[in-house]
C-alpha positions as CSV (number, residue, x, y, z in Angstrom):
1,X,0.0,0.0,0.0
2,X,2.8,2.4,1.0
3,X,5.0,1.6,-2.0
4,X,2.1,2.1,-4.3
5,X,2.0,5.8,-3.4
6,X,5.6,6.4,-4.4
7,X,6.9,7.3,-7.8
8,X,9.3,5.0,-9.7
9,X,12.3,7.2,-8.9
10,X,11.4,7.3,-5.2
11,X,11.2,3.5,-5.1
12,X,14.6,3.1,-6.8
13,X,16.1,5.6,-4.3
14,X,14.6,3.7,-1.3
15,X,16.0,0.4,-2.7
16,X,19.4,2.0,-3.2
17,X,19.5,3.3,0.4
18,X,18.6,-0.1,1.8
19,X,21.4,-1.8,-0.2
20,X,24.0,0.7,1.0
21,X,22.8,0.2,4.6
22,X,23.2,-3.5,4.3
23,X,26.7,-3.1,2.9
24,X,27.7,-0.9,5.7
25,X,26.4,-3.4,8.3
26,X,28.2,-6.2,6.6
27,X,31.5,-4.3,6.6
28,X,31.2,-3.4,10.3
29,X,30.4,-7.0,11.2
30,X,33.5,-8.2,9.3
31,X,35.7,-5.7,11.1
32,X,34.3,-6.7,14.5
33,X,34.9,-10.4,14.1
34,X,37.8,-10.8,11.8
35,X,41.1,-11.9,13.5
36,X,44.3,-10.4,12.0
37,X,47.4,-12.5,12.2
38,X,49.4,-9.9,14.1
39,X,51.5,-12.5,15.9
40,X,53.0,-13.9,12.7
41,X,55.7,-11.3,12.4
42,X,56.5,-11.5,16.1
43,X,56.9,-15.3,15.9
44,X,59.1,-15.0,12.8
45,X,61.3,-12.4,14.5
46,X,61.6,-14.5,17.7
47,X,62.4,-17.6,15.6
48,X,65.1,-15.7,13.7
49,X,66.7,-14.3,16.9
50,X,66.7,-17.9,18.3
51,X,68.3,-19.3,15.2
52,X,70.9,-16.5,15.1
53,X,71.8,-17.1,18.8
54,X,72.4,-20.8,18.0
55,X,74.7,-19.9,15.1
56,X,76.6,-17.0,16.8
57,X,77.2,-18.7,20.2
58,X,80.9,-19.3,19.9
59,X,81.1,-20.7,23.4
60,X,78.9,-23.7,22.5
61,X,80.0,-26.8,20.5
62,X,76.4,-27.2,19.2
63,X,75.2,-24.9,16.5
64,X,73.0,-25.0,13.4
65,X,75.4,-25.2,10.4
66,X,72.5,-24.8,7.9
67,X,71.4,-21.4,9.2
68,X,73.2,-18.1,8.6
69,X,73.5,-15.1,11.0
70,X,70.1,-13.8,9.9
71,X,68.4,-17.1,10.6
72,X,68.0,-18.0,7.0
73,X,68.5,-21.5,5.6
74,X,71.8,-22.0,3.7
75,X,73.7,-24.8,2.2
76,X,77.0,-25.6,4.0
77,X,80.2,-24.8,2.0
78,X,82.3,-27.9,2.1
79,X,84.9,-26.7,-0.4
80,X,87.7,-26.4,2.3
81,X,87.0,-29.9,3.7
82,X,89.3,-32.9,3.1
83,X,88.3,-35.8,0.9
84,X,88.0,-38.8,3.2
85,X,86.2,-42.1,3.2
86,X,82.8,-41.6,4.9
87,X,80.6,-44.4,6.3
88,X,77.3,-44.2,8.0
89,X,74.9,-46.8,9.4
90,X,71.2,-46.3,10.3
91,X,68.4,-48.6,11.4
92,X,64.7,-48.7,11.9
93,X,61.8,-51.1,12.6
94,X,58.5,-51.7,11.0
95,X,55.9,-53.4,13.3
96,X,53.5,-55.3,11.1
97,X,51.1,-57.2,13.4
98,X,50.3,-60.9,13.3
99,X,48.4,-61.1,10.0
100,X,50.8,-58.9,7.9
101,X,53.8,-60.5,9.5
102,X,52.6,-64.0,8.4
103,X,51.9,-62.9,4.9
104,X,55.3,-61.3,4.6
105,X,57.0,-64.3,6.1
106,X,55.3,-66.6,3.7
107,X,55.9,-64.2,0.8
108,X,52.2,-64.3,-0.1
109,X,51.4,-60.6,-0.1
110,X,49.3,-59.7,-3.2
111,X,51.7,-56.9,-4.2
112,X,54.7,-59.3,-4.3
113,X,57.9,-59.9,-2.5
114,X,57.8,-57.2,0.2
115,X,61.4,-57.6,1.5
116,X,63.0,-57.6,-1.9
117,X,61.1,-54.6,-3.2
118,X,61.6,-52.6,0.0
119,X,65.3,-53.4,-0.1
120,X,65.6,-51.9,-3.6
121,X,63.5,-48.9,-2.6
122,X,66.0,-48.2,0.2
123,X,68.9,-48.3,-2.2
124,X,67.1,-45.9,-4.5
125,X,66.1,-43.7,-1.6
126,X,69.8,-43.3,-0.6
127,X,70.7,-42.3,-4.1
128,X,68.0,-39.6,-4.3
129,X,68.6,-38.1,-0.8
130,X,69.8,-34.7,-2.2
131,X,66.5,-34.3,-4.2
132,X,64.4,-35.1,-1.1
133,X,66.3,-33.1,1.6
134,X,66.7,-29.5,0.4
135,X,70.1,-28.7,1.8
136,X,71.9,-32.0,1.4
137,X,74.8,-32.1,-1.0
138,X,74.8,-34.4,-4.1
139,X,77.3,-37.1,-3.4
140,X,79.1,-39.7,-5.5
141,X,78.1,-42.8,-3.4
142,X,80.4,-45.7,-3.5
143,X,78.1,-48.3,-1.9
144,X,74.6,-48.7,-0.4
145,X,73.8,-51.8,1.5
146,X,70.2,-52.3,2.9
147,X,69.3,-55.4,4.8
148,X,65.8,-56.4,6.0
149,X,65.3,-59.1,8.6
150,X,62.1,-60.6,10.0
151,X,61.8,-60.2,13.7
152,X,59.5,-63.0,15.2
153,X,59.4,-61.4,18.6
154,X,58.2,-58.0,17.4
155,X,56.2,-59.4,14.5
156,X,58.0,-56.9,12.3
157,X,60.9,-56.1,10.1
158,X,64.3,-54.7,11.2
159,X,66.0,-52.5,8.6
160,X,69.7,-51.7,8.6
161,X,71.3,-49.4,6.0
162,X,75.0,-48.7,5.5
163,X,76.2,-46.1,3.0
164,X,79.8,-45.4,1.9
165,X,81.3,-42.6,-0.1
166,X,84.6,-40.8,-0.7
167,X,84.0,-37.1,-0.3
168,X,83.9,-33.9,1.7
169,X,80.7,-34.5,3.7
170,X,79.1,-37.4,5.5
171,X,76.4,-39.8,4.3
172,X,74.3,-40.1,7.5
173,X,71.3,-38.5,5.7
174,X,71.7,-41.1,2.9
175,X,71.6,-44.0,5.4
176,X,68.6,-42.5,7.3
177,X,66.8,-41.9,4.0
178,X,67.5,-45.5,2.9
179,X,65.9,-46.8,6.1
180,X,62.9,-44.4,5.9
181,X,62.1,-45.2,2.2
182,X,62.5,-49.0,2.8
183,X,60.1,-48.7,5.8
184,X,57.6,-46.7,3.8
185,X,57.7,-49.2,1.0
186,X,56.9,-52.0,3.5
187,X,53.9,-50.0,4.6
188,X,52.8,-49.4,1.1
189,X,52.9,-53.1,0.2
190,X,51.1,-54.2,3.3
191,X,48.5,-51.4,3.8
192,X,45.8,-53.3,2.0
193,X,45.9,-55.9,4.8
194,X,46.3,-53.5,7.8
195,X,46.7,-49.9,8.6
196,X,47.9,-50.6,12.1
197,X,51.5,-50.9,10.9
198,X,54.0,-48.8,12.9
199,X,57.2,-47.4,11.7
200,X,59.5,-46.7,14.6
201,X,63.0,-46.1,16.0
202,X,64.6,-44.8,12.8
203,X,68.0,-43.5,14.0
204,X,71.7,-43.1,13.1
205,X,73.8,-45.9,14.5
206,X,77.3,-44.8,13.6
207,X,79.3,-42.6,11.3
208,X,83.0,-42.1,10.5
209,X,85.4,-40.2,8.3
210,X,84.3,-36.7,9.2
211,X,85.6,-34.1,11.7
212,X,84.4,-36.3,14.5
213,X,83.1,-39.9,14.5
214,X,79.9,-41.0,16.2
215,X,78.6,-44.3,17.5
216,X,75.3,-44.8,19.4
217,X,75.5,-46.3,22.8
218,X,72.7,-48.9,23.2
């Protein structure tokens, strides 16, 4: 009844005013409830200061060699290091559970020979470490050995990898990558039977040939 008494121009003006009012309300509501990530820059700055302190603390033997004084990631310059024979060993365990373990033990998994395929995957993983880990150097690897053994007590597979090279930097990342990729391949080949598979205890066992040797104490 009321709109019928207005001219066409007046109706258009009323509609335009209502639309503007709704836009203003929506903008106010957005400003009231939106959360601005103001802490992001603070977090980044604190992280940078922490990383810088790790690098610049000359009184400590522990520092991050892949971080510069500004807290940015860098690749380590190994040009001044001596060429030596480097060896690293790593290990890990894949807990399969009863059903998967029996199938792997009997070599009746539908995807094929789990242990053989995973062993080859570990060797390939070691050779591709520098393409997977951003700041690793590309190395001329002399040898990669990956062994997988069934563990009846754990109903799982024990993985051991040993990598050797003659170069200016160590091969512990290659050994760890070999174990990790072998373990993931075991999971991939067994996941159709169970998802309760557990990859655990991947660790460096020993390394030699660098500035200082290391051997894990069990």
